[in-house]
C-alpha positions as CSV (number, residue, x, y, z in Angstrom):
1,M,-5.9,8.4,-6.3
2,Y,-3.3,7.1,-8.6
3,V,-0.1,6.0,-6.9
4,C,1.7,4.4,-9.9
5,I,1.1,6.5,-13.0
6,C,3.2,4.2,-15.2
7,N,0.9,1.2,-14.5
8,A,-2.3,3.0,-13.6
9,I,-2.4,1.6,-10.0
10,T,-4.5,3.2,-7.4
11,D,-4.2,3.4,-3.6
12,K,-7.4,1.3,-3.4
13,Q,-5.8,-1.5,-5.4
14,I,-2.8,-1.5,-3.1
15,R,-5.1,-1.6,0.0
16,Q,-7.0,-4.5,-1.5
17,A,-3.8,-6.3,-2.2
18,A,-2.7,-5.8,1.4
19,E,-6.0,-7.0,2.7
20,S,-5.5,-10.1,0.5
21,G,-2.2,-10.9,2.2
22,V,0.4,-9.0,0.2
23,T,3.0,-7.9,2.8
24,S,6.1,-6.7,0.8
25,L,7.0,-4.5,-2.0
26,W,8.3,-7.5,-4.0
27,E,4.9,-9.2,-3.6
28,L,3.1,-5.9,-4.5
29,Q,5.3,-5.6,-7.7
30,K,4.5,-9.2,-8.6
31,E,0.8,-8.8,-8.0
32,L,0.1,-5.3,-9.4
33,G,3.3,-4.2,-11.2
34,V,3.7,-1.2,-8.9
35,A,7.1,0.5,-8.9
36,S,8.3,-1.7,-11.7
37,N,9.0,1.1,-14.2
38,C,10.3,4.5,-13.0
39,G,10.0,3.7,-9.3
40,K,8.8,7.1,-8.1
41,C,5.8,5.6,-6.5
42,R,7.8,3.1,-4.4
43,T,7.7,5.1,-1.1
44,T,4.0,5.9,-1.3
45,A,3.1,2.3,-2.2
46,V,5.1,0.9,0.7
47,D,3.6,3.5,3.1
48,I,0.1,2.4,2.0
49,L,1.1,-1.3,2.3
50,R,2.4,-0.7,5.9
51,E,-0.8,1.2,6.8
52,H,-2.8,-1.9,6.0
53,A,-0.4,-4.5,7.3
54,P,-2.2,-7.5,8.9
55,D,-0.1,-7.4,12.1
56,Q,-1.7,-4.1,13.1
57,S,-4.8,-4.5,15.3
58,S,-7.8,-2.3,14.6
59,T,-7.1,-0.5,17.8
60,Q,-3.7,0.6,16.6
61,R,-5.2,1.8,13.4
62,S,-7.8,3.7,15.2
63,R,-5.2,5.4,17.4
64,Q,-3.2,6.3,14.3
65,R,-6.2,7.8,12.6
66,A,-7.2,9.8,15.7
67,S,-3.7,11.2,16.2
68,S,-3.5,12.4,12.6
69,V,-6.8,14.3,12.8
């Protein structure tokens, strides 16, 4: 799904950036340009980035997914 309409950036692109080591909104803006125009996507982009933060173990992610089902 598109997260940043202004720059045509998808959730998949944000996840890939997170997996590549992007850890902050500033880095995400530099890498992809997300939230650099109107900024309405900022919250969603940060949420996706936090979901895929490298400091979370796969166990913690599994628990989060299980609790949201």
